C-alpha positions in Angstrom: -37.0 -17.1 6.2 -36.1 -20.7 5.3 -38.9 -23.6 5.8 -37.9 -27.2 7.2 -37.5 -29.4 4.5 -40.2 -31.6 4.3 -40.5 -33.1 0.7 -38.0 -34.0 -1.8 -39.1 -33.2 -5.5 -35.9 -34.8 -6.8 -37.4 -37.2 -9.2 -40.1 -34.9 -10.3 -37.4 -31.9 -11.1 -34.9 -34.8 -13.0 -38.2 -35.5 -15.7 -40.1 -31.8 -15.7 -36.9 -29.3 -15.6 -35.7 -31.1 -19.2 -38.9 -31.1 -20.7 -39.7 -27.4 -20.0 -36.1 -26.7 -21.5 -37.2 -28.4 -25.0 -40.5 -26.6 -24.7 -38.6 -23.4 -24.5 -36.3 -24.7 -27.8 -39.3 -25.7 -29.6 -40.3 -21.8 -29.6 -43.0 -22.7 -26.4 -41.0 -20.0 -24.3 -44.9 -18.6 -22.3 -45.6 -22.3 -22.0 -42.2 -23.4 -20.8 -41.9 -20.6 -18.1 -45.3 -21.4 -16.5 -44.6 -24.9 -16.3 -41.0 -24.2 -14.7 -42.8 -21.1 -12.4 -45.3 -24.0 -11.1 -42.6 -26.0 -10.0 -40.9 -22.9 -8.5 -43.9 -23.0 -6.1 -44.5 -26.1 -5.3 -40.6 -27.3 -4.8 -40.6 -23.9 -2.6 -43.4 -24.3 -0.4 -42.3 -28.2 -0.3 -39.2 -26.6 1.1 -36.9 -28.5 -0.9 -34.0 -26.1 -1.7 -31.9 -28.2 -3.8 -34.6 -28.8 -6.6 -35.9 -25.2 -5.9 -32.2 -24.1 -6.9 -32.4 -26.6 -10.3 -35.6 -24.7 -11.0 -34.5 -21.2 -10.8 -31.7 -21.8 -12.9 -33.2 -23.3 -15.9 -35.7 -20.2 -15.9 -32.6 -18.3 -16.2 -31.0 -20.4 -18.9 -34.7 -20.9 -20.9 -34.7 -16.9 -20.9 -31.0 -16.6 -21.6 -31.7 -19.5 -24.5 -34.5 -17.5 -25.9 -33.1 -13.6 -25.5 -36.4 -12.6 -23.4 -34.3 -10.6 -21.1 -36.9 -8.5 -20.3 -38.8 -11.3 -18.7 -35.9 -12.4 -17.2 -35.9 -9.1 -14.8 -39.1 -9.1 -14.0 -38.9 -12.6 -12.8 -35.9 -12.3 -11.0 -37.5 -9.1 -8.8 -40.5 -11.4 -8.5 -38.8 -14.5 -7.8 -36.6 -12.2 -4.7 -39.5 -11.5 -2.6 -41.7 -14.5 -2.9 -42.8 -15.6 0.4 -41.0 -18.3 2.4 -37.8 -17.3 0.3 -35.1 -20.1 0.5 -31.4 -18.4 0.6 -29.5 -21.3 -1.2 -31.9 -21.3 -4.4 -31.4 -17.5 -4.4 -27.9 -17.4 -4.3 -27.6 -20.0 -6.8 -30.2 -17.9 -9.4 -27.5 -15.0 -9.0 -24.6 -16.7 -9.1 -26.1 -18.1 -12.6 -27.6 -14.9 -13.8 -23.4 -13.8 -13.6 -22.1 -16.3 -15.8 -24.5 -15.0 -18.8 -23.6 -11.7 -18.3 -20.0 -11.8 -20.8 -22.5 -13.4 -23.7 -25.1 -10.2 -23.7 -24.6 -6.5 -25.1 -23.9 -3.9 -23.3 -27.5 -1.9 -22.4 -29.0 -5.8 -21.4 -25.6 -6.4 -19.2 -26.3 -3.3 -17.5 -30.1 -3.6 -17.4 -29.5 -7.2 -15.7 -26.3 -5.8 -13.5 -28.7 -3.3 -12.3 -31.4 -5.6 -11.7 -29.2 -8.4 -10.0 -27.4 -5.2 -8.0 -31.4 -4.2 -6.7 -32.5 -8.0 -5.8 -29.0 -8.3 -3.9 -29.2 -4.9 -1.8 -29.1 -6.1 2.1 -28.8 -9.4 1.9 -26.2 -10.9 3.5 -26.3 -14.3 2.3 -25.4 -12.9 -1.1 -22.8 -10.2 -0.1 -20.3 -11.9 -2.3 -21.8 -11.8 -5.4 -23.1 -8.7 -5.1 -19.7 -7.1 -4.4 -18.2 -8.8 -7.6 -20.9 -7.4 -9.6 -20.1 -4.1 -8.4 -16.2 -4.8 -9.2 -17.2 -5.5 -12.9 -19.3 -2.8 -13.0 -16.7 -0.4 -11.4 -14.5 -1.4 -14.1 -16.8 -0.7 -16.9 -17.0 2.1 -15.7 -13.3 2.6 -15.6 -13.3 1.8 -19.3 -15.8 4.3 -20.3 -13.6 6.9 -18.4 -16.0 7.9 -15.7 -13.6 7.0 -12.7 -15.4 8.9 -9.6 -18.2 6.9 -10.4 -16.2 3.8 -10.3 -14.5 4.6 -7.4 -17.7 5.9 -5.7 -19.1 2.4 -6.4 -16.2 0.4 -5.0 -16.1 2.4 -1.7 -19.8 1.5 -0.7 -18.3 -1.9 -0.1 -17.3 -2.6 2.9 -15.9 -5.9 1.8 -13.3 -6.4 4.9 -16.6 -7.1 7.1 -17.8 -10.1 4.7 -17.4 -13.4 6.4 -18.2 -15.1 3.4 -15.8 -13.9 1.5 -11.5 -15.3 1.4 -8.8 -13.2 2.7 -7.0 -13.3 -0.5 -10.2 -12.4 -2.5 -10.9 -8.9 0.2 -7.5 -8.1 0.1 -7.5 -8.2 -3.8 -10.8 -6.1 -3.9 -9.8 -3.4 -1.4 -6.4 -3.3 -3.4 -8.7 -2.3 -6.0 -10.5 0.0 -4.2 -7.1 1.8 -3.5 -6.2 2.0 -7.2 -9.3 3.7 -7.9 -8.9 6.2 -5.4 -5.2 7.5 -6.7 -6.8 7.6 -10.1 -9.3 9.9 -8.3 -6.9 11.7 -6.7 -8.4 11.0 -3.7 -5.4 10.1 -1.0 -7.1 11.0 2.2 -9.4 8.2 1.5 -6.5 6.3 -0.3 -5.4 6.2 2.9 -7.9 5.4 5.2 -8.3 2.3 3.3 -5.1 1.2 3.3 -5.2 0.6 6.9 -8.0 -2.1 6.2 -5.0 -4.4 4.8 -3.1 -5.5 7.9 0.9 -5.9 7.4 0.7 -9.5 9.0 -1.7 -10.3 6.4 0.7 -9.5 3.4 3.4 -11.3 5.0 1.5 -15.0 4.8 2.1 -17.6 2.1 0.9 -16.7 -1.3 0.5 -13.1 -1.4 3.7 -12.2 -2.2 2.2 -10.4 -5.8 -0.2 -8.6 -3.8 2.1 -7.5 -1.3 4.0 -6.1 -4.2 0.9 -4.6 -5.8 -0.2 -2.8 -2.2 3.4 -1.5 -1.8 3.3 0.0 -5.4 0.3 1.4 -4.9 1.5 3.7 -1.7 4.5 4.6 -3.2 2.2 6.4 -5.6 0.6 7.4 -2.5 3.2 8.7 -1.0 5.0 10.1 -4.1 1.9 13.2 -3.9 3.1 14.6 -0.4 7.2 14.2 -1.7 7.2 11.9 1.8 10.8 9.7 0.5 11.6 8.0 3.8 7.9 5.7 3.3 8.8 5.3 -0.5 12.1 4.1 0.1 10.3 2.0 2.8 7.8 0.8 0.4 10.8 -0.1 -2.2 12.6 -2.2 0.9 9.3 -4.6 1.2 9.1 -5.3 -2.4 12.9 -5.8 -2.6 12.4 -8.7 0.4 9.5 -10.4 -1.2 10.7 -10.0 -5.2 12.6 -13.3 -6.3 13.9 -12.2 -9.4 17.8 -11.1 -8.8 17.3 -8.7 -11.5 14.6 -7.2 -10.1 15.5 -7.2 -6.5 18.6 -5.0 -7.7 16.2 -2.4 -9.3 14.5 -2.0 -6.4 17.5 -2.1 -4.0 18.3 1.1 -6.2 15.4 3.3 -5.5 15.8 2.6 -2.0 19.1 3.7 -2.2 17.9 6.7 -4.0 14.8 7.4 -1.8 16.7 6.7 1.2 19.4 9.5 0.8 16.5 11.8 -0.7 14.8 11.6 2.6 15.0 14.7 5.4 17.2 13.6 7.7 16.3 12.1 11.3 16.6 9.3 13.1 14.3 7.4 11.5 16.3 8.2 8.2 19.7 7.7 9.8 18.7 4.2 10.8 17.3 2.9 7.6 20.6 4.0 5.6 23.1 2.8 8.0 20.9 -0.8 7.7 20.9 -0.3 4.3 24.9 0.0 3.6 24.9 -3.1 5.4 22.7 -5.4 2.5 25.8 -7.6 0.6 23.8 -7.5 -2.7 24.9 -3.7 -2.5 28.3 -4.6 -3.7 26.7 -5.6 -7.2 25.9 -2.1 -7.8 29.1 -0.3 -7.0 28.2 3.3 -8.1 24.9 3.4 -5.9 27.1 1.5 -2.9 29.3 4.8 -3.2 26.6 7.2 -3.5 24.8 5.9 -0.2 28.4 5.8 1.3 28.7 9.2 1.0 25.7 10.6 3.1 27.0 8.2 5.6 30.5 9.9 6.3 30.8 13.0 7.8 33.0 14.9 5.0 31.9 17.6 2.8 30.5 16.6 -0.7 31.0 18.8 -3.9 28.0 18.8 -5.7 29.1 19.5 -9.1 31.5 16.9 -9.0 28.5 14.4 -7.2 26.3 15.5 -9.9 28.4 14.3 -12.6 29.8 11.1 -11.3 26.0 9.7 -10.5 24.0 11.4 -13.2 23.9 8.5 -15.8 23.5 5.9 -13.0 20.8 8.1 -11.4 19.0 9.2 -14.7 19.2 5.2 -16.1 16.4 4.8 -13.0 12.7 4.8 -14.0 11.5 7.4 -11.9 13.7 10.0 -14.0 12.1 9.2 -17.0 9.4 12.0 -16.3 11.2 14.9 -17.2 9.1 17.3 -14.5 9.4 14.6 -11.8 13.7 14.0 -12.6 14.0 18.0 -12.0 12.2 17.7 -8.5 14.2 14.6 -7.6 17.5 16.4 -8.3 16.7 19.5 -6.7 15.9 17.3 -3.7 18.9 15.9 -3.9 21.6 19.0 -4.2 19.2 20.1 -1.3 20.1 16.6 0.7 24.0 17.6 0.0 23.7 20.7 1.2 22.0 19.8 4.6 24.3 16.9 4.7 26.9 19.2 4.1 26.1 21.7 7.0 26.0 19.2 9.2 29.3 18.1 8.9 30.5 21.5 9.2 29.1 21.9 12.5 30.5 18.9 13.7 34.4 20.4 12.9 34.1 24.5 13.7 32.9 26.2 16.8 32.7 29.3 14.8 32.9 29.9 10.8 32.4 33.0 8.9 29.7 33.2 6.8 31.7 34.2 3.9 33.9 30.8 4.6 30.5 28.5 5.3 29.4 30.2 1.8 32.3 28.7 0.1 32.6 25.8 1.4 28.8 25.4 0.6 29.2 26.5 -2.8 26.4 28.8 -2.1 26.2 32.6 -1.5 25.6 34.5 1.7 22.0 34.2 1.4 21.2 30.7 0.3 23.5 29.5 3.0 22.0 31.5 5.9 18.4 30.3 4.4 19.3 26.3 4.4 21.2 26.9 7.7 17.8 28.7 9.2 16.0 25.5 8.2 17.8 23.2 10.0 18.3 25.1 13.2 14.1 25.3 13.1 14.3 21.5 12.4 16.8 21.0 15.5 19.2 19.4 12.9 22.2 21.6 14.2 22.5 24.5 16.4 23.3 27.9 15.0 23.5 31.4 15.7 24.5 33.6 13.2 25.9 37.2 13.9 25.3 39.5 10.9 27.0 42.4 12.3 31.0 40.3 12.3 29.3 37.8 9.6 30.6 34.6 12.2 28.0 31.7 12.6 28.4 30.1 15.9 28.1 26.4 16.3 28.7 25.8 19.9 26.0 26.4 22.2 27.0 28.8 24.9 26.7 27.4 28.7 25.9 29.0 31.5 28.1 28.9 34.3 25.8 26.5 36.5 26.1 24.3 33.1 30.1 24.5 32.9 30.5 23.5 36.7 28.4 20.6 36.0 29.9 19.6 33.3 33.5 20.0 35.5 32.2 18.1 38.4 30.4 15.4 36.1 34.3 14.8 34.5 35.8 14.8 38.2 33.6 12.2 39.4 34.5 10.1 35.9 38.1 10.6 36.8 37.6 9.4 40.7 35.8 6.5 39.5 38.7 5.7 37.0 41.3 6.0 39.3 39.0 4.1 42.0 38.7 1.2 39.7 43.0 1.1 38.7 43.5 1.0 42.4 41.3 -1.8 43.4 43.0 -3.9 39.9 46.4 -2.8 41.4 45.5 -3.9 44.9 44.2 -7.4 43.4 47.5 -8.1 41.5 49.9 -7.2 44.5 47.8 -10.1 46.3 48.1 -12.6 43.7 51.6 -11.9 43.6 52.0 -12.5 47.3 50.5 -15.6 47.2 52.3 -16.8 44.6 55.5 -16.0 46.5 54.7 -17.7 49.3 
């Protein structure tokens, strides 16, 4: 409970604190500490928070100067439990301790950090200082190779609820939580944590670097699930944020790659068509042609496509990993086959399996497997008659459906005739008026 300020000890502090500091320098540490603790009691009971802060900082400084870290830890715990505790002085004391951490050896630093984490636990007024301590400790554990422990430490900090921390620092903190979860391969928690950052925040001024970092982390997350469309979308956000034109073109190349690798659906079709309108594609002609190949309703030959674009695609950083590169080539071949099947289904009502396999450059078994997958996904309609070896792409209509289509066509024709008659009649009336 904070006491109302009743006395002003600023003059006393200005003379006594330097005197006790000098005593500590002269080797009389015990006497200096005792004197400062007496001042602490007097200023605390008097409710002078400003003077109390100076006393607590002085205690930290003389302990550090005299290398009395055991005494410092004991007094930190004792001072944080004093009756009539004032919040601001304790906050300043903790901040003062944080400034000396970099000067300490490993064991001393760990002991002091443990003490600081203990005295700040559950205290809202030092939540920001505690969060920074936890972040520093997590980085130490990471450097020691203890990724699981580091991730667990950061996960326990609900930084998004802190009212005293600025929005940018909160975002940086959450990005660190995501990064460590990815290192730990905890993809479920990574997704949960990523929801704490609203897209609107990343679009604010000054958040450009954080937006790029966030999307790069999300790319790592989506790579695990082979979600190529979401990866392409992340590269689009990075591309929109990046200022350097050379880097932008690299991200544009990656957009094209993952857009064509994504499974076909309405969202993928919309993304690729919007991407094709980007004028910067003209600067990377091979990738523009690759994208256009998938937007054109023509059958592609896989061997020709591979030989034509291998050098361009292999230059991308994602192909540096041999295993990942092989998976990407396999995905690209699959998308070419699926594209060809969709194109063939547009041009053929019926086709033999043998001819279909020839067009796809596959054997009949492989052709059936890929066709069946597209039928299950509702990408195309097809029925295979294995006895006759024929694939039917046109859905057979019932008599009622045929009649409904005929009726609809007749109705459309009558509307056109009626509209035409109306236009002719109007022209006749205009000419009659002009002739008079």
